[in-house]
N, C-alpha and C positions, 0 to 999 in steps of 0.2 A: 150810435149805430155805425158799424163798420161799412165802408163804401169804397168805391173806386173813383179816382179823380182822373178825368180825361185831360190829357196834355198833348201838346204838339211838339214834335221833334223837327228841328230845322235841318236843312241840308248840311251834310258833313262832307265837304269837298276833299278832306284829307283821307277819306276811306279808299283803300286800294280797289276793292271790287265796285264796279259801277252800280251794282244793285244796292249797295249800302250808302249811296250818296243821296238817295231820294228822301224827302221829308215824309213823315208819317204821323198818324194819331196813335197814342198808346194809353194804357190804363195803369195808373199807379195805385197800389192798394193802401188804404188808410185804416188801420185796425181800431177797434174799440180800446179805450183806456181800461186799465185793470182795477184801479182803486174804486172801491164801492161796488164792483161787479160781484154777483153771487154765482158760485160754482156748486153744482150738485153732482155728487158722484153716484153712479149706478152701483148696484149691490156688488157685482163681481169686481168692478174697478176699485171700490172702496176696500174690498177684501185684499186685492192685490197690493194696494197702497199700504195697508196695515202690515201685510207680510213683508213687504220691502223694507219698511221702517224697522220692523223687529229684526230682520236679518242684518241690516247695517248697524243697528245699535248693538246687537250681539257681537258682531265682528269687532267693534271698537272696545267693548268691555273685555272680551277675551284677549285682545291685543295687549292689555296691561300685564298679562301673565307670560308673554313671549320672552324668549331669551334676549332678543334685541328688537324691541318694537320699532325703533327708528330705522333699522335695516329693512324691515318689511315695508314700512311706510315709504321709504325712499324708492324701493324697487317698484311698488305699485303706483307711486306718483309718476315714475318714469314710464311705466306701461301705459298709464292714462294719457300722458302727453304724446307718446308715440302713436297711439291709436287715434287720438283726436287729429293729429297731423295726417294720418293715413286717409281719413275720411276726405281730406282736401287734396288727395293725390300725392302727398309727400311720403314716399316709401323709403324706409331705411331699416336694415337689419340690426338686430340687437348688438352684435359684436362691432359692427361698423360705427354705430352710434356711440357705444361705450368708449371705443378708441378715440373718436372725435372729441368726446367730452374730456378725456384725460389730456389729449393733445392741447385743447384750449387752455387747460389749467397750467400747461407748461409754456404757454404763449407761443406755441408752434403754429406757424401759418398752415392753413388748410384750404384746399381748393374744392372741398366737398360742400357745395352750396346747400344741398338738401339736408345733410346732417346739421349744418349750421342753423337752418331754419327750424328744424325739430328741436335743437338745443334752445333756441329762443322760446319755443313753446314750454319747455321744461322750466326755463327761467320765469316765464309768466305764471306758471302754476305755483312755483315756489313763492313768488311774490304774493300771489293771491292768498294762499293759505297762511302766509306770515303776516298778512295785513288784517284779515278779518277773523276774529275769534268769537266765541259764544257771546251773543248780545250786542256785538258791534254793528254799526250801521253799514249797509252797502250803499255806496254813493257813486255818482257819476265820476268823481275823481278816482275812486278805486278802479272802476272799469277802464278809465283812461290809462291808469298806471299799469294795469295788466296788459293792455293793448300796446303800450309803448315798449314794454319788455319783449313782447311777442315779436314785434317788427323791428328788432334792434339791428338787424343785418343791413349792410350798405344798400342792398337792392330795394328795400322797402321802408327804410327808416323815415323817409320823408312823410309817410302816411301814419307813423306811429303816434299814439296818444292824441289823436285829433279826430273829432267827428267829421264826417264827410260834408263837403260843401257843394257836391254835385249829385245828380241822379245816378244811381247805380241799378243794376239788374242782374238776373240770373238766367243763363241760357241764351240761345240765339246768337246774334252777331256781336262781335266785340266792339263794334262802332256805333250801334244804336239799339234802342230797346224795342224796335218794331216787331221782332219775332221772339221776344223774350218769353221764357216760361213763367217768370214772376218778376214784377217790378215793385220794389219796396216803396215806402212813403217818400215824397219829395223831401229834399234836405231841410227845408224850413220847418218841418214838423219833428225832426229828429230829437232835438234837445228836450222839448216838452214831453215827448213819448218816453225818453229815457228817464226823465224826472219822475214820471208816473210809474214806470217800471221799478225804479229804486224804492219808491214809497211802498209799492206792493210787496217788494222783497223784505221790507222791514216790518211787516205786519205778521202776526202769529195766528191769524184766524184759521188758516187751512192746515191740513197735515203737511209735514215738511216735504215729503216726496211729491205730493201734488203741487205744492207751491214751486218747487224747483222745476218741475216739468213745465208748468205754465210760464214761468219766468224765462226758461230757455226758449220755448216756442215764440214768445213775444219778442225776445231779443233778435231771434233769427228773422222774424217778420220785419222788424224795424231796420235791420241790416245797417247799423249806424256808421260803419267804417268803410273806407275805400277798399280795404283788404283785411283779412284776419277775423271776419265775423264769426265763422263757424267755431274756430278754436277759442275765441273769447267767450262766445255763448256757452260753450261746454265748460269753461272755467267757472262761469257764473253758477252752474249747477252746484259746484263744490263750495262756492261762497255761501250759497243758501244753506247747504248742509252744515257748514261750520257755524254760521250765525245762529242757527237753531240748536246747536249743540249735538247734532246727530252723528257727525263724523269728525271728531276732533283729533283722533290718533291716526287712523288709516282711511285713505280714500277708497271707496269702491270703484274699480276701474270700469265705469259705465261706458266710456267711449269705446272700449274694446268690444263690447257687445253691440253698440250702435254702429260701429264700423262693419261688423258682420252682417247686421240687419239693415244694410244701407238702403235697400229699396223700400222696405216697410217703414224705416226711419223717416225718409223723405216724404213718403205718402202720408204718414200719420201727422207730420208737421203741416203738410198742405191742408189736411182736413181741418186744422184750427183756423184757417183763413176763410171763414164764412162771410157771406154778405147778408146784411140785415141786422135785426136787433140781437143784442147779447142774450136775450131771454128766449130766442127762437129755437126750434128743433135742431137746425143745422149747427148752431153754436154749441148746444148741449152735446150733440152726438160727436162733433169734432173734438171737443175738449176731452170727452171720456175716452174716445179712441186713442188719442195721444197719451193721456195720463196712464191708461192701462198698459200701453206699449212701453212707456218709460219705466213704470213700476216693474214690469217683467224683466227689463234690462238690468235694473238694480238687483233683483233677486238672483239672476243668472251671474252677474258680476261677483257677488258675494260668494256664491257657491263655488265658483272656480278659483277665486282667490283663496278660499279655505283649502282647496286641494293643493295649490301652490305652496301655501304656508306649511302644510304637513310635509310636503316633499322637501322643502328647504330645511325644516327641522331634522328630518332624517339625514340629510346631507351633512348638516352641522354635527350631528352625533357621530357620523362615520369619520369626520375630520378629527374629532377629539380622540377617537380610538387610534388614529394614525400618528398623532403627535404625543409622545409620552411625557408624563410628569409636567403637565402644564399647571402652574400655580394660579389660583383664583385671583382675578384682577391684574394679572401680569399683562405685559404688552401683547404676548402671544394669545392669551385668553381673550383679550378685548378684540384683537384682530380677527380671530376665528368667528366671533359673534358679529362683527361688522361687515364681513365679506359678502354676506347675503345681499346687502343693499348697495355694495360697491364692488361689483365683480371684476373691475379693471382698476388697478391702483398703481401709483408710484410710491417709493418710500416716503417722499415728502407728503403726498396726499394721505398715506396711511398714518403718518405721525399726527396730522391734523385731525384725522377721523377718530383716532383713539385717544387723543390728548396726551401723547407721550413725546419724548425727545426723538430727534432724528436717529441717534445711535440705537435707542431702544426699539424703535420701529424697524430699523434696518435688521437688527438681530431677529425680531419676530418674523419679518418677511423671509429671512434666510431659513429659519426653522420650518416655515410653512412650505417653502419651495422644496426643501429637502424631503418633506413628507409627500410630495407629489400633488399637493393641493393647488399651488400656484404654478403657472408656467410663465417663463420670461418671454416677452414680445418686444419688438422694436417699433417705436413710433417715430418715423423719420430716420435720419442718419445717426443721431446722437442720443435720442431720448429712449430710455429703458423703462419699460412698464411690466406689470404682471397681471395675468388674468386667471380667473377660476372657471375652467370649462364646464364644470358641473352646474354651477349656478346660471351661466349663460344658456346652457342647454335647457335648464328648468324654466328660465324666463321665456325662451323661444317656444317651449311646449305650452306654456300658459297662453301665449298669443295664439298658437295654433288651436288650442282647446277652445278658446273664446271665439276663434274665427270660424266656428261651425255652429249652425243653429241647434244641432242635436248633440253637440259635444264630441262628435267624431272628427278627429283632426284631419281626416282625409276629405271632408266635405265642407263646402261653404255656400252661402246664398249668393247667386250671381249678382254682382253689383250693378246698379243702374246708374251709370255715370251721367251726371247732369252737367252739361257744358257751362262753363263760367267765364266771366271776363278774366283776362290774364291778371288783373290787379284786383280781383274780388274773390278771395278764398276765405 
């Protein structure tokens, strides 16, 4: 039975505001465990879950026929990481992030802290999907590995790959939980709750989309880390999808939709934090509200990624019409296929991307630049790179499309910003 634990907060004399120095009583939420719990989906929710699974499965089957499946997978993975970071207040534009990514590959120093943190999220997602494949177990060590890569930057690396040892909270003061909007379980419960969560993730009793939704909600309720909980919890969604074999080629950019629906996303998660028995009406209603909202986000993510893929293929066809006499499987042919997923490159990164020598890649880049497909840009004083404005524009439009509840790029749902502790994103 879920419940609240009444705890006492002692005086914090280091708190600058006098009002934050007083002791208080607060309530930490202890959720029910998931293993052995029965979930019943209401009719409409069950239909939405089935539709979401069919859409994700279709997207992955059709991906096998794409000109460059890996290119599409790369750009959608990047979109997912960017959106997951945006939910936590880390805003960075597509071009700025892509430039920072290439600069990092050149070992060029950057002062762009926000871009570096978002790149850490991309690294965490790459690690996640490279670690868990169909049938593999999701373990605490996997989650710790994702988290370690997420917080790899100097500002937060001391928290990376470690479960928290102190009480954390969401909202209110940064010095105490007295006025917090939500207080997760005390630290001594974290490891057992994560073990239960992993066992639940490794069971196949529920439909995949419902399982991923519940796993994500439980992870956010546990809030097992000092920082990076939201982004790790959204990576867990894709770990479940991969373990169940639903999304092995292309990730549905669910976080792009959840970032748009920020208010209802938070409210639906809150609804899963019932008090009382897991068999009660509040538990049932809260789970169905959240699962239905999550399934809708999956459906929307697939629909708009379909539109992006169609636009990317049109752009690729136009490129091939602008570069004459391209031999099949030549360096230029491979580069034209790969640019969709790597809109900013150097000659060195292009050679690695297409698996050809530096001279061959340099010749291909020169041909594509001459055709007006790539533009030269400078990263720092000495580093030369090339970008594809058409794909960057398409990627930006994808974000804008998903940033509107009704698909209108001029509208978006007003975000309900939830105050968080500085070291608890």
